[in-house]
Backbone atoms as SQL, in Angstrom:
CREATE TABLE atoms (id INTEGER PRIMARY KEY, chain TEXT, resi INTEGER, resn TEXT, atom TEXT, x REAL, y REAL, z REAL);
INSERT INTO atoms VALUES
  (1, 'A', 1, 'GLN', 'N', 0.800, -1.199, -0.044),
  (2, 'A', 1, 'GLN', 'CA', 0.014, -0.008, 0.001),
  (3, 'A', 1, 'GLN', 'C', 0.876, 1.288, -0.011),
  (4, 'A', 2, 'ASN', 'N', 2.152, 1.138, 0.431),
  (5, 'A', 2, 'ASN', 'CA', 3.019, 2.270, 0.440),
  (6, 'A', 2, 'ASN', 'C', 3.179, 2.827, -0.993),
  (7, 'A', 3, 'ASN', 'N', 3.364, 1.903, -1.941),
  (8, 'A', 3, 'ASN', 'CA', 3.558, 2.391, -3.349),
  (9, 'A', 3, 'ASN', 'C', 2.303, 3.078, -3.885),
  (10, 'A', 4, 'ALA', 'N', 1.154, 2.628, -3.505),
  (11, 'A', 4, 'ALA', 'CA', -0.084, 3.220, -3.927),
  (12, 'A', 4, 'ALA', 'C', -0.245, 4.585, -3.315),
  (13, 'A', 5, 'VAL', 'N', 0.186, 4.748, -2.093),
  (14, 'A', 5, 'VAL', 'CA', 0.141, 6.072, -1.428),
  (15, 'A', 5, 'VAL', 'C', 1.099, 7.044, -2.103),
  (16, 'A', 6, 'ILE', 'N', 2.265, 6.547, -2.403),
  (17, 'A', 6, 'ILE', 'CA', 3.280, 7.387, -3.009),
  (18, 'A', 6, 'ILE', 'C', 2.795, 7.777, -4.425),
  (19, 'A', 7, 'ASN', 'N', 2.226, 6.878, -5.160),
  (20, 'A', 7, 'ASN', 'CA', 1.725, 7.165, -6.499),
  (21, 'A', 7, 'ASN', 'C', 0.590, 8.203, -6.434),
  (22, 'A', 8, 'THR', 'N', -0.307, 8.014, -5.469),
  (23, 'A', 8, 'THR', 'CA', -1.377, 8.994, -5.289),
  (24, 'A', 8, 'THR', 'C', -0.849, 10.395, -4.945),
  (25, 'A', 9, 'SER', 'N', 0.170, 10.443, -4.117),
  (26, 'A', 9, 'SER', 'CA', 0.726, 11.678, -3.702),
  (27, 'A', 9, 'SER', 'C', 1.436, 12.335, -4.867),
  (28, 'A', 10, 'ALA', 'N', 2.151, 11.598, -5.679),
  (29, 'A', 10, 'ALA', 'CA', 2.835, 12.090, -6.878),
  (30, 'A', 10, 'ALA', 'C', 1.793, 12.658, -7.845),
  (31, 'A', 11, 'GLN', 'N', 0.725, 11.948, -8.058),
  (32, 'A', 11, 'GLN', 'CA', -0.291, 12.481, -9.004),
  (33, 'A', 11, 'GLN', 'C', -0.991, 13.678, -8.402),
  (34, 'A', 12, 'SER', 'N', -1.155, 13.756, -7.115),
  (35, 'A', 12, 'SER', 'CA', -1.722, 14.944, -6.505),
  (36, 'A', 12, 'SER', 'C', -0.784, 16.155, -6.716),
  (37, 'A', 13, 'ILE', 'N', 0.491, 15.979, -6.654),
  (38, 'A', 13, 'ILE', 'CA', 1.420, 17.097, -6.906),
  (39, 'A', 13, 'ILE', 'C', 1.218, 17.619, -8.337),
  (40, 'A', 14, 'ILE', 'N', 1.229, 16.679, -9.303),
  (41, 'A', 14, 'ILE', 'CA', 1.070, 17.037, -10.706),
  (42, 'A', 14, 'ILE', 'C', -0.259, 17.702, -10.912),
  (43, 'A', 15, 'ASN', 'N', -1.297, 17.117, -10.435),
  (44, 'A', 15, 'ASN', 'CA', -2.647, 17.726, -10.690),
  (45, 'A', 15, 'ASN', 'C', -2.790, 19.089, -10.022),
  (46, 'A', 16, 'SER', 'N', -2.221, 19.230, -8.815),
  (47, 'A', 16, 'SER', 'CA', -2.289, 20.502, -8.135),
  (48, 'A', 16, 'SER', 'C', -1.542, 21.594, -8.895),
  (49, 'A', 17, 'LEU', 'N', -0.308, 21.284, -9.421),
  (50, 'A', 17, 'LEU', 'CA', 0.484, 22.232, -10.116),
  (51, 'A', 17, 'LEU', 'C', -0.194, 22.625, -11.408),
  (52, 'A', 18, 'GLN', 'N', -0.777, 21.621, -12.142),
  (53, 'A', 18, 'GLN', 'CA', -1.479, 21.851, -13.363),
  (54, 'A', 18, 'GLN', 'C', -2.639, 22.744, -13.069),
  (55, 'A', 19, 'SER', 'N', -3.417, 22.500, -12.038),
  (56, 'A', 19, 'SER', 'CA', -4.585, 23.299, -11.704),
  (57, 'A', 19, 'SER', 'C', -4.178, 24.718, -11.417),
  (58, 'A', 20, 'GLN', 'N', -3.111, 24.886, -10.660),
  (59, 'A', 20, 'GLN', 'CA', -2.677, 26.230, -10.358),
  (60, 'A', 20, 'GLN', 'C', -2.173, 26.981, -11.598),
  (61, 'A', 21, 'MET', 'N', -1.520, 26.277, -12.521),
  (62, 'A', 21, 'MET', 'CA', -1.134, 26.910, -13.792),
  (63, 'A', 21, 'MET', 'C', -2.346, 27.380, -14.588),
  (64, 'A', 22, 'ALA', 'N', -3.347, 26.495, -14.620),
  (65, 'A', 22, 'ALA', 'CA', -4.537, 26.837, -15.333),
  (66, 'A', 22, 'ALA', 'C', -5.293, 28.053, -14.731),
  (67, 'A', 23, 'GLY', 'N', -5.100, 28.135, -13.381),
  (68, 'A', 23, 'GLY', 'CA', -5.726, 29.269, -12.681),
  (69, 'A', 23, 'GLY', 'C', -4.956, 30.578, -12.674),
  (70, 'A', 24, 'GLY', 'N', -3.808, 30.555, -13.384),
  (71, 'A', 24, 'GLY', 'CA', -3.015, 31.766, -13.489),
  (72, 'A', 24, 'GLY', 'C', -1.991, 32.003, -12.404),
  (73, 'A', 25, 'ASN', 'N', -1.690, 30.972, -11.647),
  (74, 'A', 25, 'ASN', 'CA', -0.759, 31.082, -10.538),
  (75, 'A', 25, 'ASN', 'C', 0.678, 30.808, -10.959),
  (76, 'A', 26, 'THR', 'N', 1.059, 31.240, -12.172),
  (77, 'A', 26, 'THR', 'CA', 2.297, 30.909, -12.754),
  (78, 'A', 26, 'THR', 'C', 3.462, 31.481, -12.015),
  (79, 'A', 27, 'GLN', 'N', 3.332, 32.777, -11.537),
  (80, 'A', 27, 'GLN', 'CA', 4.432, 33.442, -10.832),
  (81, 'A', 27, 'GLN', 'C', 4.755, 32.735, -9.541),
  (82, 'A', 28, 'ASN', 'N', 3.718, 32.269, -8.781),
  (83, 'A', 28, 'ASN', 'CA', 4.044, 31.608, -7.564),
  (84, 'A', 28, 'ASN', 'C', 4.768, 30.257, -7.793),
  (85, 'A', 29, 'ILE', 'N', 4.369, 29.571, -8.828),
  (86, 'A', 29, 'ILE', 'CA', 4.979, 28.315, -9.178),
  (87, 'A', 29, 'ILE', 'C', 6.460, 28.507, -9.601),
  (88, 'A', 30, 'MET', 'N', 6.657, 29.535, -10.394),
  (89, 'A', 30, 'MET', 'CA', 7.958, 29.842, -10.863),
  (90, 'A', 30, 'MET', 'C', 8.850, 30.286, -9.695),
  (91, 'A', 31, 'GLY', 'N', 8.304, 31.041, -8.778),
  (92, 'A', 31, 'GLY', 'CA', 9.013, 31.462, -7.593),
  (93, 'A', 31, 'GLY', 'C', 9.423, 30.264, -6.696),
  (94, 'A', 32, 'LEU', 'N', 8.522, 29.348, -6.638),
  (95, 'A', 32, 'LEU', 'CA', 8.798, 28.135, -5.881),
  (96, 'A', 32, 'LEU', 'C', 10.020, 27.310, -6.450),
  (97, 'A', 33, 'PHE', 'N', 9.933, 27.124, -7.767),
  (98, 'A', 33, 'PHE', 'CA', 10.999, 26.391, -8.448),
  (99, 'A', 33, 'PHE', 'C', 12.299, 27.191, -8.618),
  (100, 'A', 34, 'ASN', 'N', 12.158, 28.497, -8.564),
  (101, 'A', 34, 'ASN', 'CA', 13.397, 29.306, -8.580),
  (102, 'A', 34, 'ASN', 'C', 13.951, 29.462, -7.211),
  (103, 'A', 35, 'ASN', 'N', 13.303, 28.763, -6.221),
  (104, 'A', 35, 'ASN', 'CA', 13.708, 28.776, -4.859),
  (105, 'A', 35, 'ASN', 'C', 13.723, 30.199, -4.275),
  (106, 'A', 36, 'GLN', 'N', 12.841, 31.035, -4.700),
  (107, 'A', 36, 'GLN', 'CA', 12.709, 32.349, -4.178),
  (108, 'A', 36, 'GLN', 'C', 11.865, 32.436, -2.929),
  (109, 'A', 37, 'SER', 'N', 11.143, 31.347, -2.695),
  (110, 'A', 37, 'SER', 'CA', 10.335, 31.271, -1.451),
  (111, 'A', 37, 'SER', 'C', 10.475, 29.933, -0.853),
  (112, 'A', 38, 'GLY', 'N', 10.540, 29.895, 0.450),
  (113, 'A', 38, 'GLY', 'CA', 10.677, 28.625, 1.160),
  (114, 'A', 38, 'GLY', 'C', 9.362, 27.808, 1.051),
  (115, 'A', 39, 'LEU', 'N', 9.455, 26.658, 1.521),
  (116, 'A', 39, 'LEU', 'CA', 8.292, 25.772, 1.490),
  (117, 'A', 39, 'LEU', 'C', 7.291, 26.059, 2.606),
  (118, 'A', 40, 'GLN', 'N', 7.784, 26.525, 3.738),
  (119, 'A', 40, 'GLN', 'CA', 6.942, 26.881, 4.795),
  (120, 'A', 40, 'GLN', 'C', 5.958, 27.953, 4.412),
  (121, 'A', 41, 'ASN', 'N', 4.737, 27.811, 4.708),
  (122, 'A', 41, 'ASN', 'CA', 3.659, 28.755, 4.419),
  (123, 'A', 41, 'ASN', 'C', 3.582, 29.193, 2.943),
  (124, 'A', 42, 'ASN', 'N', 4.090, 28.338, 2.065),
  (125, 'A', 42, 'ASN', 'CA', 4.003, 28.614, 0.646),
  (126, 'A', 42, 'ASN', 'C', 2.636, 28.239, 0.095),
  (127, 'A', 43, 'GLN', 'N', 2.028, 29.189, -0.587),
  (128, 'A', 43, 'GLN', 'CA', 0.635, 28.901, -1.082),
  (129, 'A', 43, 'GLN', 'C', 0.594, 27.741, -2.023),
  (130, 'A', 44, 'VAL', 'N', 1.562, 27.564, -2.864),
  (131, 'A', 44, 'VAL', 'CA', 1.580, 26.435, -3.819),
  (132, 'A', 44, 'VAL', 'C', 1.717, 25.114, -3.098),
  (133, 'A', 45, 'VAL', 'N', 2.630, 25.047, -2.151),
  (134, 'A', 45, 'VAL', 'CA', 2.852, 23.805, -1.396),
  (135, 'A', 45, 'VAL', 'C', 1.649, 23.479, -0.435),
  (136, 'A', 46, 'ASN', 'N', 1.095, 24.530, 0.052),
  (137, 'A', 46, 'ASN', 'CA', -0.067, 24.310, 0.854),
  (138, 'A', 46, 'ASN', 'C', -1.254, 23.782, 0.103),
  (139, 'A', 47, 'ASN', 'N', -1.430, 24.254, -1.105),
  (140, 'A', 47, 'ASN', 'CA', -2.488, 23.746, -1.951),
  (141, 'A', 47, 'ASN', 'C', -2.191, 22.292, -2.386),
  (142, 'A', 48, 'ILE', 'N', -0.941, 21.977, -2.663),
  (143, 'A', 48, 'ILE', 'CA', -0.561, 20.579, -3.014),
  (144, 'A', 48, 'ILE', 'C', -0.803, 19.728, -1.808),
  (145, 'A', 49, 'SER', 'N', -0.472, 20.108, -0.587),
  (146, 'A', 49, 'SER', 'CA', -0.603, 19.286, 0.548),
  (147, 'A', 49, 'SER', 'C', -2.160, 19.058, 0.879),
  (148, 'A', 50, 'GLN', 'N', -2.909, 20.102, 0.736),
  (149, 'A', 50, 'GLN', 'CA', -4.348, 19.923, 0.940),
  (150, 'A', 50, 'GLN', 'C', -4.983, 18.930, -0.012),
  (151, 'A', 51, 'ASN', 'N', -4.586, 19.092, -1.350),
  (152, 'A', 51, 'ASN', 'CA', -5.189, 18.160, -2.328),
  (153, 'A', 51, 'ASN', 'C', -4.635, 16.750, -2.087),
  (154, 'A', 52, 'ALA', 'N', -3.368, 16.592, -1.739),
  (155, 'A', 52, 'ALA', 'CA', -2.854, 15.281, -1.479),
  (156, 'A', 52, 'ALA', 'C', -3.525, 14.608, -0.315),
  (157, 'A', 53, 'THR', 'N', -3.785, 15.362, 0.750),
  (158, 'A', 53, 'THR', 'CA', -4.442, 14.854, 1.933),
  (159, 'A', 53, 'THR', 'C', -5.836, 14.336, 1.515),
  (160, 'A', 54, 'ASN', 'N', -6.574, 15.171, 0.795),
  (161, 'A', 54, 'ASN', 'CA', -7.900, 14.754, 0.344),
  (162, 'A', 54, 'ASN', 'C', -7.906, 13.498, -0.499),
  (163, 'A', 55, 'ASP', 'N', -6.864, 13.476, -1.461),
  (164, 'A', 55, 'ASP', 'CA', -6.810, 12.307, -2.333),
  (165, 'A', 55, 'ASP', 'C', -6.443, 11.051, -1.556),
  (166, 'A', 56, 'LEU', 'N', -5.594, 11.099, -0.562),
  (167, 'A', 56, 'LEU', 'CA', -5.284, 9.957, 0.224),
  (168, 'A', 56, 'LEU', 'C', -6.461, 9.479, 1.055),
  (169, 'A', 57, 'MET', 'N', -7.232, 10.402, 1.559),
  (170, 'A', 57, 'MET', 'CA', -8.393, 10.039, 2.365),
  (171, 'A', 57, 'MET', 'C', -9.452, 9.354, 1.437),
  (172, 'A', 58, 'ASN', 'N', -9.705, 9.960, 0.246),
  (173, 'A', 58, 'ASN', 'CA', -10.722, 9.478, -0.642),
  (174, 'A', 58, 'ASN', 'C', -10.280, 8.183, -1.336),
  (175, 'A', 59, 'GLN', 'N', -9.068, 8.045, -1.760),
  (176, 'A', 59, 'GLN', 'CA', -8.646, 6.950, -2.510),
  (177, 'A', 59, 'GLN', 'C', -8.164, 5.723, -1.742),
  (178, 'A', 60, 'HIS', 'N', -7.728, 5.988, -0.519),
  (179, 'A', 60, 'HIS', 'CA', -7.114, 4.897, 0.335),
  (180, 'A', 60, 'HIS', 'C', -7.826, 4.735, 1.675),
  (181, 'A', 61, 'GLY', 'N', -8.843, 5.544, 1.883),
  (182, 'A', 61, 'GLY', 'CA', -9.605, 5.404, 3.153),
  (183, 'A', 61, 'GLY', 'C', -8.849, 5.749, 4.395),
  (184, 'A', 62, 'LEU', 'N', -7.799, 6.578, 4.266),
  (185, 'A', 62, 'LEU', 'CA', -7.033, 7.008, 5.394),
  (186, 'A', 62, 'LEU', 'C', -7.792, 8.074, 6.173),
  (187, 'A', 63, 'SER', 'N', -7.597, 8.041, 7.501),
  (188, 'A', 63, 'SER', 'CA', -8.200, 9.139, 8.246),
  (189, 'A', 63, 'SER', 'C', -7.506, 10.449, 7.968),
  (190, 'A', 64, 'GLN', 'N', -8.129, 11.578, 8.301),
  (191, 'A', 64, 'GLN', 'CA', -7.482, 12.841, 8.031),
  (192, 'A', 64, 'GLN', 'C', -6.148, 13.000, 8.773),
  (193, 'A', 65, 'GLU', 'N', -6.112, 12.424, 9.976),
  (194, 'A', 65, 'GLU', 'CA', -4.868, 12.516, 10.788),
  (195, 'A', 65, 'GLU', 'C', -3.776, 11.748, 10.113),
  (196, 'A', 66, 'VAL', 'N', -4.042, 10.542, 9.694),
  (197, 'A', 66, 'VAL', 'CA', -3.008, 9.680, 9.043),
  (198, 'A', 66, 'VAL', 'C', -2.568, 10.302, 7.745),
  (199, 'A', 67, 'ALA', 'N', -3.562, 10.673, 6.917),
  (200, 'A', 67, 'ALA', 'CA', -3.230, 11.244, 5.606),
  (201, 'A', 67, 'ALA', 'C', -2.407, 12.556, 5.784),
  (202, 'A', 68, 'GLY', 'N', -2.767, 13.394, 6.785),
  (203, 'A', 68, 'GLY', 'CA', -2.033, 14.573, 7.060),
  (204, 'A', 68, 'GLY', 'C', -0.615, 14.316, 7.471),
  (205, 'A', 69, 'ASN', 'N', -0.430, 13.250, 8.300),
  (206, 'A', 69, 'ASN', 'CA', 0.926, 12.908, 8.719),
  (207, 'A', 69, 'ASN', 'C', 1.773, 12.413, 7.519),
  (208, 'A', 70, 'VAL', 'N', 1.196, 11.657, 6.668),
  (209, 'A', 70, 'VAL', 'CA', 1.909, 11.171, 5.414),
  (210, 'A', 70, 'VAL', 'C', 2.270, 12.364, 4.593),
  (211, 'A', 71, 'VAL', 'N', 1.316, 13.235, 4.338),
  (212, 'A', 71, 'VAL', 'CA', 1.539, 14.422, 3.489),
  (213, 'A', 71, 'VAL', 'C', 2.597, 15.382, 4.080),
  (214, 'A', 72, 'SER', 'N', 2.555, 15.563, 5.409),
  (215, 'A', 72, 'SER', 'CA', 3.464, 16.520, 5.994),
  (216, 'A', 72, 'SER', 'C', 4.902, 16.059, 5.992),
  (217, 'A', 73, 'SER', 'N', 5.103, 14.733, 5.809),
  (218, 'A', 73, 'SER', 'CA', 6.473, 14.223, 5.756),
  (219, 'A', 73, 'SER', 'C', 6.861, 14.053, 4.280),
  (220, 'A', 74, 'LEU', 'N', 5.927, 13.717, 3.425),
  (221, 'A', 74, 'LEU', 'CA', 6.276, 13.365, 2.060),
  (222, 'A', 74, 'LEU', 'C', 6.367, 14.606, 1.096),
  (223, 'A', 75, 'ILE', 'N', 5.366, 15.447, 1.166),
  (224, 'A', 75, 'ILE', 'CA', 5.309, 16.544, 0.214),
  (225, 'A', 75, 'ILE', 'C', 6.529, 17.530, 0.278),
  (226, 'A', 76, 'PRO', 'N', 6.895, 18.013, 1.469),
  (227, 'A', 76, 'PRO', 'CA', 8.105, 18.877, 1.523),
  (228, 'A', 76, 'PRO', 'C', 9.354, 18.173, 0.980),
  (229, 'A', 77, 'THR', 'N', 9.482, 16.883, 1.267),
  (230, 'A', 77, 'THR', 'CA', 10.667, 16.111, 0.804),
  (231, 'A', 77, 'THR', 'C', 10.690, 16.094, -0.749),
  (232, 'A', 78, 'VAL', 'N', 9.555, 15.726, -1.295),
  (233, 'A', 78, 'VAL', 'CA', 9.414, 15.618, -2.742),
  (234, 'A', 78, 'VAL', 'C', 9.671, 16.980, -3.414),
  (235, 'A', 79, 'MET', 'N', 8.979, 18.015, -2.885),
  (236, 'A', 79, 'MET', 'CA', 9.108, 19.353, -3.476),
  (237, 'A', 79, 'MET', 'C', 10.519, 19.874, -3.364),
  (238, 'A', 80, 'ASN', 'N', 11.200, 19.584, -2.263),
  (239, 'A', 80, 'ASN', 'CA', 12.645, 20.038, -2.147),
  (240, 'A', 80, 'ASN', 'C', 13.512, 19.327, -3.186),
  (241, 'A', 81, 'GLN', 'N', 13.301, 18.029, -3.337),
  (242, 'A', 81, 'GLN', 'CA', 14.007, 17.294, -4.387),
  (243, 'A', 81, 'GLN', 'C', 13.681, 17.761, -5.773),
  (244, 'A', 82, 'LEU', 'N', 12.481, 18.079, -6.082),
  (245, 'A', 82, 'LEU', 'CA', 12.153, 18.614, -7.417),
  (246, 'A', 82, 'LEU', 'C', 12.812, 19.913, -7.676),
  (247, 'A', 83, 'ILE', 'N', 12.800, 20.787, -6.578),
  (248, 'A', 83, 'ILE', 'CA', 13.446, 22.088, -6.713),
  (249, 'A', 83, 'ILE', 'C', 14.912, 21.958, -6.951),
  (250, 'A', 84, 'GLN', 'N', 15.501, 21.074, -6.166),
  (251, 'A', 84, 'GLN', 'CA', 16.999, 20.855, -6.327),
  (252, 'A', 84, 'GLN', 'C', 17.340, 20.354, -7.688),
  (253, 'A', 85, 'LYS', 'N', 16.504, 19.392, -8.185),
  (254, 'A', 85, 'LYS', 'CA', 16.786, 18.842, -9.465),
  (255, 'A', 85, 'LYS', 'C', 16.591, 19.918, -10.550),
  (256, 'A', 86, 'THR', 'N', 15.553, 20.749, -10.464),
  (257, 'A', 86, 'THR', 'CA', 15.334, 21.798, -11.385),
  (258, 'A', 86, 'THR', 'C', 16.448, 22.776, -11.403),
  (259, 'A', 87, 'ASN', 'N', 17.063, 23.084, -10.241),
  (260, 'A', 87, 'ASN', 'CA', 18.112, 24.083, -10.187),
  (261, 'A', 87, 'ASN', 'C', 19.491, 23.542, -10.316),
  (262, 'A', 88, 'ASN', 'N', 19.640, 22.252, -10.635),
  (263, 'A', 88, 'ASN', 'CA', 20.903, 21.672, -10.771),
  (264, 'A', 88, 'ASN', 'C', 21.481, 21.981, -12.152),
  (265, 'A', 89, 'PRO', 'N', 22.522, 22.783, -12.243),
  (266, 'A', 89, 'PRO', 'CA', 23.066, 23.186, -13.594),
  (267, 'A', 89, 'PRO', 'C', 23.664, 21.999, -14.333),
  (268, 'A', 90, 'SER', 'N', 24.086, 20.910, -13.631),
  (269, 'A', 90, 'SER', 'CA', 24.632, 19.807, -14.370),
  (270, 'A', 90, 'SER', 'C', 23.596, 18.794, -14.860),
  (271, 'A', 91, 'ASP', 'N', 22.367, 19.065, -14.576),
  (272, 'A', 91, 'ASP', 'CA', 21.256, 18.207, -15.056),
  (273, 'A', 91, 'ASP', 'C', 20.328, 18.983, -15.995),
  (274, 'A', 92, 'SER', 'N', 20.658, 18.796, -17.321),
  (275, 'A', 92, 'SER', 'CA', 19.915, 19.579, -18.307),
  (276, 'A', 92, 'SER', 'C', 18.617, 18.865, -18.733),
  (277, 'A', 93, 'SER', 'N', 18.368, 17.684, -18.218),
  (278, 'A', 93, 'SER', 'CA', 17.151, 16.915, -18.586),
  (279, 'A', 93, 'SER', 'C', 15.860, 17.433, -17.881),
  (280, 'A', 94, 'PHE', 'N', 16.056, 18.317, -16.866),
  (281, 'A', 94, 'PHE', 'CA', 14.947, 18.699, -16.089),
  (282, 'A', 94, 'PHE', 'C', 15.113, 20.138, -15.748),
  (283, 'A', 95, 'ASP', 'N', 14.336, 21.054, -16.328),
  (284, 'A', 95, 'ASP', 'CA', 14.499, 22.507, -15.974),
  (285, 'A', 95, 'ASP', 'C', 13.144, 23.158, -15.814),
  (286, 'A', 96, 'LEU', 'N', 13.170, 24.387, -15.424),
  (287, 'A', 96, 'LEU', 'CA', 11.979, 25.127, -15.129),
  (288, 'A', 96, 'LEU', 'C', 11.090, 25.266, -16.367),
  (289, 'A', 97, 'GLN', 'N', 11.718, 25.552, -17.507),
  (290, 'A', 97, 'GLN', 'CA', 10.936, 25.739, -18.693),
  (291, 'A', 97, 'GLN', 'C', 10.226, 24.401, -19.062),
  (292, 'A', 98, 'GLY', 'N', 10.914, 23.319, -18.909),
  (293, 'A', 98, 'GLY', 'CA', 10.270, 22.035, -19.196),
  (294, 'A', 98, 'GLY', 'C', 9.071, 21.773, -18.277),
  (295, 'A', 99, 'ILE', 'N', 9.304, 22.104, -17.000),
  (296, 'A', 99, 'ILE', 'CA', 8.159, 21.917, -16.013),
  (297, 'A', 99, 'ILE', 'C', 6.974, 22.773, -16.451),
  (298, 'A', 100, 'MET', 'N', 7.234, 24.044, -16.768),
  (299, 'A', 100, 'MET', 'CA', 6.135, 24.960, -17.097),
  (300, 'A', 100, 'MET', 'C', 5.446, 24.489, -18.380),
  (301, 'A', 101, 'ASN', 'N', 6.202, 23.979, -19.333),
  (302, 'A', 101, 'ASN', 'CA', 5.608, 23.487, -20.529),
  (303, 'A', 101, 'ASN', 'C', 4.717, 22.310, -20.255),
  (304, 'A', 102, 'VAL', 'N', 5.162, 21.436, -19.485),
  (305, 'A', 102, 'VAL', 'CA', 4.390, 20.206, -19.108),
  (306, 'A', 102, 'VAL', 'C', 3.113, 20.603, -18.361),
  (307, 'A', 103, 'LEU', 'N', 3.265, 21.485, -17.374),
  (308, 'A', 103, 'LEU', 'CA', 2.124, 21.879, -16.541),
  (309, 'A', 103, 'LEU', 'C', 1.104, 22.686, -17.348),
  (310, 'A', 104, 'GLY', 'N', 1.594, 23.444, -18.333),
  (311, 'A', 104, 'GLY', 'CA', 0.725, 24.271, -19.155),
  (312, 'A', 104, 'GLY', 'C', 0.132, 23.538, -20.316),
  (313, 'A', 105, 'GLY', 'N', 0.493, 22.225, -20.460),
  (314, 'A', 105, 'GLY', 'CA', -0.040, 21.445, -21.530),
  (315, 'A', 105, 'GLY', 'C', 0.568, 21.706, -22.878),
  (316, 'A', 106, 'ASN', 'N', 1.757, 22.364, -22.917),
  (317, 'A', 106, 'ASN', 'CA', 2.434, 22.761, -24.143),
  (318, 'A', 106, 'ASN', 'C', 3.432, 21.657, -24.578),
  (319, 'A', 107, 'ASN', 'N', 3.445, 20.536, -23.898),
  (320, 'A', 107, 'ASN', 'CA', 4.447, 19.492, -24.165),
  (321, 'A', 107, 'ASN', 'C', 3.806, 18.161, -24.013),
  (322, 'A', 108, 'SER', 'N', 4.132, 17.275, -24.933),
  (323, 'A', 108, 'SER', 'CA', 3.559, 15.938, -24.870),
  (324, 'A', 108, 'SER', 'C', 4.289, 15.005, -23.897),
  (325, 'A', 109, 'SER', 'N', 5.351, 15.517, -23.271),
  (326, 'A', 109, 'SER', 'CA', 6.100, 14.691, -22.349),
  (327, 'A', 109, 'SER', 'C', 5.638, 14.843, -20.915),
  (328, 'A', 110, 'GLY', 'N', 4.352, 14.682, -20.711),
  (329, 'A', 110, 'GLY', 'CA', 3.795, 14.815, -19.379),
  (330, 'A', 110, 'GLY', 'C', 4.345, 13.891, -18.328),
  (331, 'A', 111, 'GLY', 'N', 4.916, 12.812, -18.844),
  (332, 'A', 111, 'GLY', 'CA', 5.514, 11.795, -17.938),
  (333, 'A', 111, 'GLY', 'C', 6.814, 12.254, -17.279),
  (334, 'A', 112, 'MET', 'N', 7.331, 13.416, -17.756),
  (335, 'A', 112, 'MET', 'CA', 8.603, 13.867, -17.227),
  (336, 'A', 112, 'MET', 'C', 8.598, 14.003, -15.735),
  (337, 'A', 113, 'ILE', 'N', 7.592, 14.706, -15.178),
  (338, 'A', 113, 'ILE', 'CA', 7.493, 14.900, -13.754),
  (339, 'A', 113, 'ILE', 'C', 7.203, 13.542, -13.005),
  (340, 'A', 114, 'GLU', 'N', 6.381, 12.718, -13.556),
  (341, 'A', 114, 'GLU', 'CA', 6.088, 11.453, -12.951),
  (342, 'A', 114, 'GLU', 'C', 7.367, 10.612, -12.949),
  (343, 'A', 115, 'ASN', 'N', 8.179, 10.645, -13.994),
  (344, 'A', 115, 'ASN', 'CA', 9.451, 9.895, -14.012),
  (345, 'A', 115, 'ASN', 'C', 10.427, 10.348, -12.874),
  (346, 'A', 116, 'VAL', 'N', 10.518, 11.639, -12.744),
  (347, 'A', 116, 'VAL', 'CA', 11.358, 12.235, -11.680),
  (348, 'A', 116, 'VAL', 'C', 10.807, 11.808, -10.301),
  (349, 'A', 117, 'LEU', 'N', 9.563, 11.904, -10.142),
  (350, 'A', 117, 'LEU', 'CA', 8.964, 11.542, -8.834),
  (351, 'A', 117, 'LEU', 'C', 9.204, 10.042, -8.530),
  (352, 'A', 118, 'GLY', 'N', 9.063, 9.242, -9.558),
  (353, 'A', 118, 'GLY', 'CA', 9.269, 7.792, -9.422),
  (354, 'A', 118, 'GLY', 'C', 10.713, 7.525, -9.003),
  (355, 'A', 119, 'GLY', 'N', 11.699, 8.286, -9.611),
  (356, 'A', 119, 'GLY', 'CA', 13.088, 8.087, -9.344),
  (357, 'A', 119, 'GLY', 'C', 13.422, 8.542, -7.919),
  (358, 'A', 120, 'LEU', 'N', 12.665, 9.408, -7.326),
  (359, 'A', 120, 'LEU', 'CA', 12.934, 9.872, -5.992),
  (360, 'A', 120, 'LEU', 'C', 12.742, 8.818, -4.964),
  (361, 'A', 121, 'PHE', 'N', 11.958, 7.814, -5.232),
  (362, 'A', 121, 'PHE', 'CA', 11.620, 6.797, -4.244),
  (363, 'A', 121, 'PHE', 'C', 12.181, 5.437, -4.539),
  (364, 'A', 122, 'LYS', 'N', 13.182, 5.387, -5.395),
  (365, 'A', 122, 'LYS', 'CA', 13.857, 4.096, -5.679),
  (366, 'A', 122, 'LYS', 'C', 14.940, 3.809, -4.681);
């Protein structure tokens, strides 16, 4: 069930970021990935965490407390690793422009984020 929870959380991150892009929250997303704002009290991360908690409760029958505990330990770790990977100058396979293209639907490689998330948990 751990893998299912991780997959649900990863999909929640992607869905939340895509939803925020569609809602015009591009500047906050770019600020997050440019590491201009920390994760604490970040509107983007708070939205992701809220959606992931709801998804875990609805899809896996977890209580709000358990889902919240999972999310509070998992989401900051994943987001930090995504931000680090995005800002790593020696890794040209994953950059902010690519993320923005995927989230905005301008790129057919939507699996890019999922591949990175999958790699974080191996």
